[in-house]
C-alpha positions as CSV (number, residue, x, y, z in Angstrom):
1,X,-78.7,-7.8,84.8
2,X,-77.2,-11.7,84.2
3,X,-81.1,-12.0,82.8
4,X,-81.5,-8.7,80.9
5,X,-78.9,-6.5,80.0
6,X,-80.8,-3.3,79.5
7,X,-80.0,-3.4,83.8
8,X,-76.6,-3.7,83.7
9,X,-73.4,-4.9,83.6
10,X,-71.6,-8.0,86.1
11,X,-68.1,-8.5,85.5
12,X,-65.6,-10.6,87.0
13,X,-61.7,-9.4,86.8
14,X,-59.4,-12.2,86.9
15,X,-55.9,-12.1,87.2
16,X,-53.5,-15.3,86.2
17,X,-56.6,-17.2,85.8
18,X,-57.0,-16.8,89.1
19,X,-61.1,-14.3,90.1
20,X,-59.5,-10.7,91.8
21,X,-62.4,-9.1,91.9
22,X,-65.3,-8.1,90.2
23,X,-68.0,-5.1,89.4
24,X,-71.3,-4.5,88.3
25,X,-72.8,-1.7,86.4
26,X,-76.4,-1.0,86.6
27,X,-78.3,1.7,84.2
28,X,-80.2,4.5,85.3
29,X,-82.1,7.0,83.7
30,X,-82.5,10.6,84.8
31,X,-82.8,13.4,83.3
32,X,-80.0,15.8,84.9
33,X,-77.7,13.2,82.7
34,X,-80.6,13.5,79.5
35,X,-81.8,10.3,80.0
36,X,-79.7,7.0,80.5
37,X,-76.8,7.0,82.5
38,X,-74.5,4.7,84.1
39,X,-74.0,3.6,88.2
40,X,-71.2,1.4,89.3
41,X,-72.5,0.3,92.0
42,X,-69.6,-2.0,93.2
43,X,-66.1,-2.3,92.0
44,X,-64.4,-4.7,94.4
45,X,-60.7,-6.2,94.3
46,X,-59.6,-9.0,96.9
47,X,-56.9,-8.1,98.9
48,X,-54.8,-10.7,97.7
49,X,-54.8,-8.5,94.4
50,X,-54.7,-5.1,95.1
51,X,-52.0,-2.1,94.3
52,X,-51.6,-4.0,91.2
53,X,-54.0,-1.5,88.7
54,X,-57.2,-3.7,88.8
55,X,-58.9,-1.5,89.6
56,X,-58.3,1.4,87.4
57,X,-58.2,-1.4,84.4
58,X,-61.2,-2.5,85.7
59,X,-62.6,1.6,85.4
60,X,-61.5,2.2,82.2
61,X,-63.3,-0.6,81.7
62,X,-66.6,0.4,82.4
63,X,-66.6,3.8,81.3
64,X,-65.8,2.5,78.0
65,X,-69.0,0.1,78.6
66,X,-70.9,3.1,79.1
67,X,-69.2,4.8,75.9
68,X,-70.4,2.0,73.9
69,X,-73.8,2.6,75.0
70,X,-74.1,5.1,74.3
71,X,-73.7,6.9,78.0
72,X,-73.0,11.0,78.3
73,X,-72.5,10.5,82.3
74,X,-71.4,7.3,84.8
75,X,-71.9,8.0,88.7
76,X,-70.9,6.4,91.6
77,X,-70.7,6.3,95.6
78,X,-67.5,5.7,97.8
79,X,-67.4,5.8,101.1
80,X,-66.1,8.3,102.9
81,X,-63.5,7.4,105.0
82,X,-62.0,5.2,101.8
83,X,-59.4,7.2,100.9
84,X,-57.4,5.1,98.9
85,X,-60.8,4.5,96.4
86,X,-61.3,8.2,97.0
87,X,-57.7,9.0,94.7
88,X,-58.3,6.1,93.0
89,X,-61.8,7.4,91.2
90,X,-59.8,11.3,91.7
91,X,-56.7,10.5,89.6
92,X,-59.2,9.2,87.2
93,X,-61.1,12.2,87.1
94,X,-64.7,11.8,88.8
95,X,-65.6,14.8,90.9
96,X,-67.7,15.1,93.8
97,X,-70.7,16.6,93.6
98,X,-72.6,18.9,96.5
99,X,-74.8,16.8,97.9
100,X,-76.6,13.9,99.8
101,X,-77.5,10.5,98.6
102,X,-80.7,9.8,100.2
103,X,-82.5,6.7,100.4
104,X,-86.3,5.4,102.3
105,X,-86.2,1.7,101.6
106,X,-89.6,0.6,101.0
107,X,-89.3,-3.1,102.1
108,X,-89.1,-3.6,105.5
């Protein structure tokens, strides 16, 4: 991503001149979404910086980046047992799709 901006974006979240977290946004392709879409692969705020709205602001930045790229959809994964993160996303308008994400690892 650092070498190829067509792959996505990696951004640090900074508060008061200090690194407070990061996010990783990948650009993917799906016929279902009419072509390219964004995948928020990581959004992490350090525990000492949580509760101040940084995740909410970072999410807004991710959405703005996707709109600037002309994308119509943004997806993300969240663990079922992470109620705090789920709440952030649900309040931002994200909805759960009745599907199960499945993976086949292609390397040992």
